[in-house]
Each structure stands twice: as structure tokens, then as C-alpha cells.
C-alpha positions in Angstrom: 64.2 -113.9 137.6 67.6 -115.5 137.5 68.0 -118.1 134.7 69.7 -121.3 135.6 69.9 -124.9 134.6 69.6 -128.3 136.2 65.9 -128.2 137.2 66.2 -125.9 140.2 63.2 -123.6 140.5 63.2 -121.2 143.4 61.2 -118.1 144.3 63.1 -115.4 146.2 61.6 -112.2 147.4 63.7 -109.5 149.0 66.5 -112.0 149.5 64.1 -114.4 151.3 63.6 -117.9 149.9 59.8 -118.3 149.5 59.8 -121.6 147.6 62.3 -124.2 146.5 61.5 -127.0 144.0 64.8 -128.6 145.0 63.6 -128.9 148.6 60.1 -130.1 147.9 60.7 -132.1 144.7 57.5 -130.7 143.1 56.9 -127.7 140.8 54.2 -125.4 142.1 51.1 -124.4 140.1 50.4 -120.8 139.3 47.8 -120.6 142.1 50.3 -121.9 144.6 52.8 -119.2 143.6 50.2 -116.4 143.9 49.1 -117.8 147.3 52.7 -117.8 148.6 53.3 -114.2 147.4 50.1 -113.0 149.1 51.3 -114.3 152.5 54.4 -112.0 152.5 
């Protein structure tokens, strides 16, 4: 994890952006994050 400020939440795996709160405008739930990670 890389701490930041300003309300940006992004999930990056192996330099690939998996999820961006900035792009979607919503914060994902725990189940959504696990589902995204299982797809890679």
C-alpha cells in the first residue's frame, strides 16, 4: 500500500491498475476487492 491523501483509493497489482475510486466515484466493498483480485 502507498499512503496518500485527497480521497484517492486505487488498487495496483504488478504495476497494473485494478481499481480506481477516482475513476468510479465509489469506494469498493471488501467483497468487491476480493473478486477483482481473483480475476487476475
